[in-house]
N, C-alpha and C positions, 0 to 999 in steps of 0.2 A: 504494500500500500504506500509505503514511503517513497519508493522509486517512482511509482505512477504519479504521485503528487508533485514530486520534483520535476518530472518531465512536463506535466501540465503547466506548472509555474514558468518553466523555461520557455515553453511555447508561447505563453502569454507575454513574456518579456520580449521575445523576438518580434511578436506581432506589434507590440507597442513601439518597438524600435523602428520597425519598417514604417509604421504610421508616422513616427517622428521624422522619418526621412522625407515625407511629403510636406510637413509643416514644421520646419526647424524652430526650436525654441531657444532663444538667446537671452542672456541677462544683459540689459543695456548698461548697467553700472559695472559690469565686469570688464576686466582687461581683455585684450585679444587672446592672450594665452589661456584665460580662464573661461572663455566662451565655449559653449557646447559644440563639439565637433560633429561633422556629418556622421551618420550612422555607419557608412562604409568604413570610415576610419576607426570607429569603435570596434567593429567586427574584426578589423585587422589586428587591433591591440588585444582585445579580450574575446577569445572564441569560447563558445559554449562547451562544457565538458561532455565527453561522450559517455552515454549510459549503455552498458551491456546488459542485456536481459537474456537469461537462460530459459529456453523453452523445453519442457519435458516432453519427449515424444509420447504420442497418445498410447502406444502399445505398452509403455512402462507404467502408466497410471493404474492404480488398483481397480479391479472390476468387481463392483458390488452387486451387479444385476443378477448374475447366476446364483450367488450365495443368498440373496434376498428372495428370489423366486423359489429356491429350494427350501427356504426356512419358513415362510409365512404359512404354508399349508400344514406344517408340522408343529406349529405353536398354537395352542388353544387358549381360549378364555375360560376362566374358572370362576363360578359363583358359588359361595358357600352360605348356608343358613345355620345359625346356632340358636336354638330355642331354649331360653332360660325361664324357669318358673319364678315369677315375682313372689317375694315373701313380705309384701306390704301389709299394713294394718287392715286395709280394706279387703284384701284377698282372704285373710284369715277369718275375719268375721263374716264375710260373704259366704264362705263355705260352711261355717258353723250355723248361720241362720238357715241355710239351705237344708241342713240336716234336721233342724228343729221344726221348720215349717213345711218341709216336704217339697221344696222346689229345687231344681238343680243349682248348686252353688256356682258362682261365677269364678272362673280361674283365668287370671290375666297372664297370658303368655307374651313375653318380650322376645321377638324374633330379630336377631341381628344379622345383617347381610354384609358379606365382604367379597372382595373381588381380587383376582390375581391371574397368573398365567401358568401354563404348563407346557412341557415338551413331549411329544409322542416319540417313544423309543422303539416300538414294535408295530408291525402292521395289524396285530390283533388287539391293540388298545391299551398297552401299558404306557403310563404317562408319569413323568417325574415332575415334581413341583417343590415348593418350599413347605416345610412343616408348618410355618406360621400362617400359610394360606389356608390349610385344611384343619388345623388343630381345633379339636372340640366340635367339629362340624357335625350336625345332624343330617344335613343334606348337601351333596356335592353335585353341581351341574356343570357339564363341559359343553362349550359351544365351539364348533370348528369354524374354519375360515369360510366354508361354504354355507354357514348359518345353521347347519344341522346340530341339534342339541341332544345330549345323552346324559343319563344319570351315571355317576361313577361311584365305585366302592373303594374304600381306603384299604390297601393291601398291607401297608406298614409305614411306620414313621421313625425318624431318628432325630430327636431334638438337638443332640449334641453337634450335628452338622447342619441342622435346619433343612433337612430333606425329607420328602415323603413320596411314596409310590402309590398311585391310584390306578384303577382299571375300569375301562368301559367295554361294553359288549359290541365289538365291531370287527371288521376285516378289511384288508386292502387299504389301510390308512397310509397316508404320507408320513414318513418318520425321518428323524435325523440320526446319523451315525456319529459315534464318539471320535473326537480327535485326541491327540496326546497333549494334555495340558503342560506336561513337563517341557515340551518343545516350544511352547509359546514364548515369544521373545518380546522384551520391552521395546516399544516403538512399532510393533506389528499392528496392522489394521484389523479391527474386529467390528462386528455388527451386533447390536442388541435388538432382539425381536420380542415383542410382547404387546400388552394391552394397557398402556398407561391411561389413567382417567377414563377407562372403559372405551378408549379409542382402539378398536380391534385392528390386529395385523399391522402394527406400527414398527417400522425399521429405522434405527438410528445408527450412525457410524462414529467411530472414534479409534483411538490407539490404546494399546496396553501401556498404562502409566507406571505400574509397579506390580510385583508379584510377592506372594507370601506375606500379605498384610494381616495383622492381628488387630481387630477392632474392639475385642472384649465386649461383644454385643449379644452373645448367645447365652449368657447367664453365668453365675458364679460357679467356679470349678470346671468350666468347660475349657478344654485345651485344643479342640479340633477347630481352629480358626486359621485359615490360610487363604485369604481371598486374592483373586486377580483384580487389580484396580484398573479401571479404564476411565476415559473421559467421554464415552458414549452416553448420550442423554437417557437416563433411566428415572422414572417417576412412579408414584404409587399406582399399582396395577401391573407393573412390570415384574413384580416378584414371582419367581418360578419360571420366568421366560428364558429364552436361549441367548447365550453369547456364542457367536459362531465366527470362524475365521473366513478368509476370502474364498476358501474352497467349499464353504457351506458345512464344515464339520463342527460338531458341538464341542466347544472347549470350556464351557462354564454354564452355570445356572445363576442368573441374576438374583441377588438376594437383598441388597441394601444400598442406600445412598448416604453420603455424608452431607447433612443439610441443617441449617438453622431455621428453615421455613417449612420443612416437610416436603419440599419439591426440589428438583434437580438444581445443584449449584456447582456442578463441574466434576464431581467425584461419584463413581458408582463401583460396586463391588460384586464379584461373582465367585461362586464356589467352583474350584477347578474340576474339570471333567474326570480326571483320574480318581478323585475322591468320590464323585457322583457315581461313576460306574461301579466302584467297589461296594458302596452302600446299597445301590439298587440290586446288585447281585446277591448281597446278604439278605435283603428283605425278601427277595424272590425265593431263595433257597431255604432260608431258616426262619424268616419272620422277624428276626432280630439282627442287629448289627454285630458282627464279630470283630472285636477290638483287641489288637495286640499291644503289649507293653514292653518297653525296654527294661523297666525296673531301675530307674535312676531318678535322682533329683539333679536338675541342671541349672546353670546360670549362663547368662549372655556374657560372652567374652569381651571385655573392655580393655582399653589401654592400661588402666590402673591394675586390673586383675592380671593381665599378661605380664606386666612388670613385676608384680608381687610373686607370681609363680615362675618367673624366669623364662617366659616364652618369648621367642624372637618375633613371631608373627601373630597378629590378631585375627586368626582364622579358625573357625570351628565353634563348637559348643562345649562349654566347660562342664565336666562331670563333677558335681559337688559331692555326691554320695551315691554309692551303689547299694541297692536294697538286698538284704539277705534273702537268699532263695529266689531272687529275681533273674531274669534272662541275662542281664549284663554281668551280674556276679558269676553266674554259672559259666559264662563264656570266657571269663578271665579279665574283664574290665576292672579298673581300680579307681578309687577316689583320686581326683587330680588329672585324670586323662582328659584329652580334648578330642571329641568326635569331629572328624573333618569330612567324612563322606559315608553314605549308606548306599550299598549296591552300585558304587561308582559315581553316584550323584553327590556333588559337593554340597555341604550344608554349612552355613555361616551364621544362622540364627536358630533359636529354638523352634520358631514357627516353621522354618524350612525342614527341620528334622522331624517334627510331628507330622507334617504333610507327607513326607516320605514313608514314615512308619504306618500311617493310616491307610495306605494302599495295600497293606498286607494283613493276613489273619494270624491268629495264634497257631503255632506249628510251622509257619513259614520260616525259612532260614534266610538270614541277611548277612551280607558281607559288610562289616563295620570297620572303617578305617580310623585309626586312633593315633594321635600325636602324643607320645609318652616321652617326655624329657628330650624332645627334639628329634626323636626317631619315630618314623611312621610304621605302624604295624597293622595287620589285618586280622580280624577275629570273626569266626563264623558263629552267629548268634541265632538261637531259636526263640522266636517271640512266644510269650506266654499270655494267657488271658488274666483278667483281674483277680481270679481265684488262684493264680499261680500254676496253672496247668495248660494243656493244649486242647482241652475238650471244647467241642462246638456247643454253643448255647442256642437251643431252639425255642421258638415261641411256645410257652406252656411248660418248658423244662425248668428245672431248678437253676437259679442264678445267684451270684454273690454280689452283695452290696457292701462296699468297703467302708462307707460312712458309718454304718451300723455294725459292721462285722457279722453279717447274717447271711446264711444260705436260705433262699426263699423260693417258693414255687406257688403258682396260682392254685387256689383252693378248688377241690373237685366239686362236681355237682352234688354228690352225696353229702359232703361236709356242709355245703351251703344249705341244703334242705334240713340237715340235722340241727344246725345252729341258727336257722332262720335268718340268714343273711343272703345278699345277692351278689357279693363280690368279696375278694380278699386275697392276701398273700400269706401263706402259712410258713412259719419259721420251721425249717427242717434241721438247722444246725446253727449253733452260736459260737462264734470265734472271737478273737480279741477285738474289742470295740466297745461302743457305748452300752450295748446290751449285756455285756459280760457279767456285771454285778448288779443288774437292775431287778433281778427277781422274776423277770419275764421268762416263762418256760418254753421249751420246744413244743411245737404244735399250737402256740398262740397265733391267732390270725389277725394280721393288720388289715383293717378295712378302710381307714382314711388316714391321709397324711396331709397336714395343713388344710384340712377341710375338703380334700379331693378324694374321691373314690379311687382305689388302686387295685388292679387285677393283673398287672403285667410289669415287667421291668421298665418299659417305656413310660407307663403311667406313673410309676414310682419316681423315675427320674424327673418327669415334669412336675410332680407334686413337690419334690424337694427343692426344685428351682424356684417355685412360686412363693416361698415364704417371704413375708414382708418385714420380719424382724429376725433377731438372732435365734429366737426360740423355734424349735420344730415341735409341732403337735402331732401325736400319734394316737389314733383310736383303734380299738380292736376287741376281740372276743377270746376269752380263755377257753381251753378245751371243754370245761363244764358249762359253757354258755354264758358265764358272767362277763359283763362289759368292763372294759378298762381304758383309761386315758392316761397318756404319759407326755411329759414335756422335757425337751432336751435343749 
């Protein structure tokens, strides 16, 4: 823009000069040497600077058309409805008077409607979106680019990555294929495809501004945050939509914006496709996300820490402590090691390291490169799950909760009937943790956490994230049917 303005100004000056050549302007009080010279003489003394403009050949410019055409039919509009029963004074006494006087009590239902986007992954109707788009939904409706509407069912959710998998009954749908988000480069052109402000099939363009961004927006204790940052315009309604490269490959799921107003201000963030693909596979195969752990506490390597530890380079992730019985300890890693690469992929921040690990499951073997005292060594490490083994956790199976130190499993239909409850997680083993000396026995059934019904690992994780104070409230039933409430 600046070059164009300068050229326009220069053209204006030359035009004025040529006009001046027709009507010379002299100062009658000036001396002959001070009088304005003819334009021809000025041009001889002061020539205009030459402006060189580089023109990019048309064939070198990024082609967004094919990628956009391939994407719009595979990105859907999602509408969710959440029906919440109001507990107001009027509702209570309305129902009571209905029972006394024999007319139906009025129940006031508050229906909340939300909108978002989703990406079709298979021709038979599997669609990935954000967890926050469908969380708590009683009804999920999907609208395709051809205006066809279908009801969707929720297959599984993973709040720790803000991803969800839903399914519609369909065939021969347009869908997107996964690209490799590890190969996405800063400065690369990308398209954001979604439904901002309910404007269907909207495509915006930008570049990748940064990778492995941790925004700490998914809740306390969440470590799976490694966003691709772009400057493609993303607004409310884009959540769950596609981030694609110029080949039309899915490289991310749009999830968030950085904004003071709630609308786009130049920064948008997407979940990398390699994490999306792994979570989707887990939800399809097991109904739960399979998460592997290194078994370390780590710190970001800074200049001060590197100097303190006698490290020449500020490269890698510092191992502050290896956990007893953890994968790192069993593989031979030590306190003070610096992890520099995982499976050949360089890691320089904790976020990059977590992104690499979250692409694998418990039982998978990783090559971990470590800087120990200036010498680089390689260790073969087998990832373990949260319980410290390589068992696969399936929906409905027992699972371990490290915050409580409990092995839990969804309550059976027989136990629900016997205890007169509709949901719950039964304690099957008590390990080191909050419940160790609480007096709560094995077979105690946790029915609510922080006021939310719990019947699965996902629901428990959501409930623990929802607490509004430092105290966690747990409600449940003893094996003899007596109710109990605990605060931690």
